[in-house]
C-alpha positions in Angstrom: 114.2 90.4 82.4 116.8 93.1 82.6 115.7 94.5 79.2 112.1 94.6 80.3 112.8 96.3 83.6 115.3 98.7 81.9 112.5 100.1 79.8 113.3 98.4 76.6 110.0 97.3 74.9 109.4 93.6 75.0 105.7 93.3 74.3 102.8 94.5 76.4 104.5 94.2 79.7 104.2 97.4 81.7 104.5 96.3 85.3 106.7 96.9 88.3 108.6 93.8 89.4 111.4 92.4 91.5 114.5 91.3 89.6 115.8 88.0 91.0 119.0 86.8 89.4 122.4 85.2 90.1 124.4 88.5 89.6 124.2 91.8 87.9 126.9 93.7 86.0 127.3 97.4 86.6 126.1 98.0 83.0 122.9 96.0 83.7 122.3 97.9 87.0 122.7 101.2 85.2 119.9 100.5 82.7 117.3 99.3 85.2 114.3 101.7 85.4 113.7 102.6 89.0 110.0 103.2 88.2 109.7 99.6 87.1 112.1 97.9 89.4 110.7 97.5 92.9 113.8 95.7 94.2 116.7 93.5 93.1 117.6 90.2 94.8 120.9 88.5 93.9 122.3 85.1 94.9 125.8 86.5 94.5 127.4 89.9 95.0 128.2 92.0 98.1 127.2 95.3 99.5 130.3 96.9 98.1 130.0 95.6 94.6 129.8 98.2 91.8 126.4 97.0 90.7 125.1 97.2 94.3 126.4 100.7 94.7 124.8 101.8 91.5 121.4 100.3 92.6 121.7 102.2 95.9 122.5 105.5 94.1 119.5 105.0 91.8 117.2 104.3 94.8 116.5 100.7 93.9 116.4 98.4 97.1 118.7 95.4 96.8 119.4 92.3 98.8 122.6 90.5 97.7 124.3 87.2 98.7 121.0 85.3 99.3 122.4 82.1 97.7 120.1 79.3 96.8 117.0 81.3 97.6 117.2 82.7 94.0 116.8 79.2 92.5 113.6 78.8 94.5 112.0 81.9 92.9 110.2 80.8 89.7 109.0 83.4 87.3 105.8 85.0 88.6 106.6 84.2 92.3 105.5 87.0 94.7 108.5 88.3 96.5 108.6 90.6 99.5 111.8 92.5 99.9 113.0 94.7 102.7 116.2 96.4 101.5 116.9 97.9 104.9 116.9 94.7 106.9 117.9 92.4 104.0 114.9 90.2 104.4 113.5 88.4 101.4 110.3 86.3 101.6 109.0 84.1 98.7 105.2 83.7 98.5 104.6 85.9 101.6 101.4 85.6 103.5 99.0 88.6 104.0 100.7 89.5 107.3 104.1 89.9 105.7 102.7 91.8 102.7 
């Protein structure tokens, strides 16, 4: 997923998505393409982690420290993310969208 969102070709995928993962290294955060990465949701991490600071500097909304919510997000799950409030909703209804 990081390679795909970072702009490294991996087939015919040319979509914008939300990266949902356990954690992200600063190197991984640095290669994410802001045009393809709508947001990042991490089960671990903190608002002062290097990767989070890099995401913020690159204009990619991120919500970190969500814990088990990440395990509930299967590939292809629709995810609504509000990086300002820290709200993450899996399979949101039309009102939330």
